Every structure is written in C-alpha cells, then in structure tokens.
C-alpha positions in Angstrom: 69.4 115.1 61.5 73.0 116.2 60.7 74.3 112.7 61.5 71.9 111.1 59.0 72.9 113.5 56.2 76.5 112.8 56.9 75.8 109.0 56.6 74.0 109.5 53.5 76.8 111.5 52.0 79.3 109.0 53.0 77.3 106.3 51.3 77.1 108.3 48.2 80.6 109.2 48.1 81.8 105.7 48.5 79.5 104.4 45.8 81.6 103.5 42.8 81.1 105.7 39.8 80.1 102.7 37.4 77.1 102.1 39.9 75.7 105.7 39.0 76.1 104.9 35.2 74.2 101.8 35.6 71.4 103.9 37.2 71.4 106.5 34.6 71.2 103.6 32.0 68.3 102.2 33.9 66.4 105.3 34.1 66.9 106.0 30.4 66.0 102.6 29.4 63.1 102.4 31.7 61.7 105.8 30.5 62.2 104.9 27.0 59.8 101.8 27.6 56.9 104.2 29.0 56.0 105.1 25.5 55.2 102.8 22.5 58.2 101.1 21.2 59.7 98.3 19.2 60.3 95.0 21.1 63.9 94.2 21.1 64.6 91.1 23.1 68.5 91.8 23.0 67.8 95.0 24.8 65.2 93.4 27.2 68.0 91.0 28.2 70.7 93.8 28.7 69.6 94.9 32.3 68.8 91.3 33.7 72.4 90.6 32.5 73.9 93.4 34.2 72.0 92.7 37.4 72.9 88.9 37.2 76.6 89.6 36.7 76.6 92.1 39.5 74.8 89.6 41.8 76.8 86.6 41.0 80.1 88.5 41.2 79.2 89.4 44.7 77.9 85.9 45.6 80.9 84.0 44.3 83.7 86.3 45.4 82.3 87.6 48.7 80.0 85.4 50.5 80.7 82.7 53.0 78.0 80.3 51.9 77.7 80.8 48.1 76.2 77.4 47.3 73.5 77.9 49.8 72.9 81.4 48.5 72.8 80.2 44.8 70.4 77.5 45.6 67.8 80.2 47.1 68.7 82.6 44.3 67.6 80.0 41.7 64.5 79.0 43.6 63.3 82.4 44.1 63.8 83.3 40.5 60.5 81.4 40.0 58.1 83.3 42.3 59.7 86.6 40.7 59.0 85.4 37.2 55.3 84.4 38.0 54.8 87.9 39.6 56.4 89.7 36.7 54.4 87.6 34.1 51.1 88.6 36.1 52.2 92.4 36.0 52.7 92.1 32.3 49.6 89.9 31.6 47.5 92.6 30.0 50.4 94.1 28.0 49.5 94.5 24.4 51.7 93.9 21.4 51.0 94.5 17.6 52.9 94.5 14.4 53.7 98.3 12.8 55.8 98.4 9.7 57.1 94.7 10.0 58.1 95.4 13.7 56.7 94.1 16.8 55.6 96.9 18.8 54.5 97.1 22.6 52.5 99.7 24.3 54.2 102.0 26.7 54.3 101.0 30.4 55.7 102.3 33.6 56.2 98.7 35.0 59.7 98.1 33.2 61.0 101.3 34.9 59.7 100.4 38.2 61.0 96.9 37.8 64.4 98.3 37.0 64.5 100.8 39.8 63.2 98.2 42.5 66.1 95.9 41.3 68.6 98.8 41.6 67.4 99.9 44.8 67.3 96.6 46.6 70.8 95.8 45.2 72.1 98.9 46.2 70.7 98.7 49.7 71.9 95.2 50.0 75.3 96.2 49.1 75.3 99.2 51.5 74.4 96.9 54.2 77.3 94.6 53.3 79.7 97.5 53.2 78.6 98.7 56.5 78.4 95.3 58.2 80.8 93.0 56.4 80.4 90.3 59.0 77.2 89.5 57.2 79.0 88.0 54.4 79.6 85.0 56.7 76.1 85.1 58.4 74.1 81.9 57.1 70.8 83.4 57.7 71.8 86.8 55.8 73.1 84.6 53.0 69.7 83.0 52.6 67.9 86.3 52.8 70.2 87.7 50.1 69.8 84.9 47.8 66.1 84.9 48.2 65.8 88.6 47.4 68.2 88.7 44.7 66.8 85.7 43.0 63.1 87.1 43.2 64.0 90.6 41.9 66.0 89.1 39.0 63.1 86.7 38.4 61.1 90.0 38.0 62.8 90.8 34.7 61.9 87.5 32.9 58.1 87.6 33.1 58.0 90.5 30.8 60.7 89.1 28.7 58.8 85.9 28.3 55.7 87.9 27.5 57.5 89.6 24.7 58.7 86.2 23.4 55.1 84.8 23.5 53.8 88.0 21.7 56.5 87.7 19.0 55.8 84.1 18.4 52.1 84.5 18.2 52.1 87.5 16.0 54.7 86.2 13.7 52.7 83.1 13.3 49.6 85.1 12.4 51.4 86.8 9.4 
C-alpha cells in the first residue's frame, strides 16, 4: 500500500502546475453548466481548444509516428461527435430576455472530466514509459482515444448551434 501511495505522490508532484489550473477551470466551467445558463458558443469552444492544443503539441513534438497518429485522431473525432450528439439529443434550449438559454446538465462536466482524466492518464503512462512515443501500436491507440474524446465536445456544441439557428429563425 505504501508503494502505491509513493507512486501517486510522485505523479502528483511531477505534474506541471498549469495542468492543475486547467483542472480547476474545467470543474468551475462544468459546474456552472449544471444549472440553467445562457449559451455562449465562444465559451463552449474554450475547453475543446485547450485539449486540442494540448494534444496536438504532444503529438507533433513527441510522437514517433505523428502523421499516422493524426489520421486516427481525425477519424475517431467522428464517433466521438456522434456519441456526444446522442448524449445531448434531448437537451432543451429556449429564449429568455433575448438570450439563448440552455437547461442545466451534468453531461458537460462529465465530458470535461473524462477528457481531462484520459489525457492525464495517457500522459502519465508516457512519462513513465517514454519508449511508447515510438511504439506504432501505442501511437494508433493514442490517436484513437484522443480523437474520440475531443469529438465528445463537438456534439454538444453542434446541438447548441442548431438550437441557436432554430430559435433565432422563429423570432
């Protein structure tokens, strides 16, 4: 048990400070979306952009097969998008005081935390086994997982864009 705790403390201590800042922002943003709130497409795109930049920086600068990895990343965005779209299928929107409003939901918080956790765990694995940066099969796995989890963001954003378009047309 002590060995496991030692490993956990090492991982936490070696995690860059900015990663914890991102986690706090995710929790704050995700928690805010659990209650009724105005839709902001700009704010909705902030987290995916952070995760995309974080992922692409790692892919381009560290991996041995970045082109193959990027191919799988892009392909797996699509099923992630569709799963997310299904998760948000019944989300309701309405106009209040001229603003597009969305019902509160725990789904965005879960999507953000799942993305963070997966990226964090993959990066811990890579930090402890750097040889995997050049392992072809791990490159494919990383591309699939990262693409899929990033795709999870876009189904909800697309649903918000559809609602905005539909509700603004009715006005």
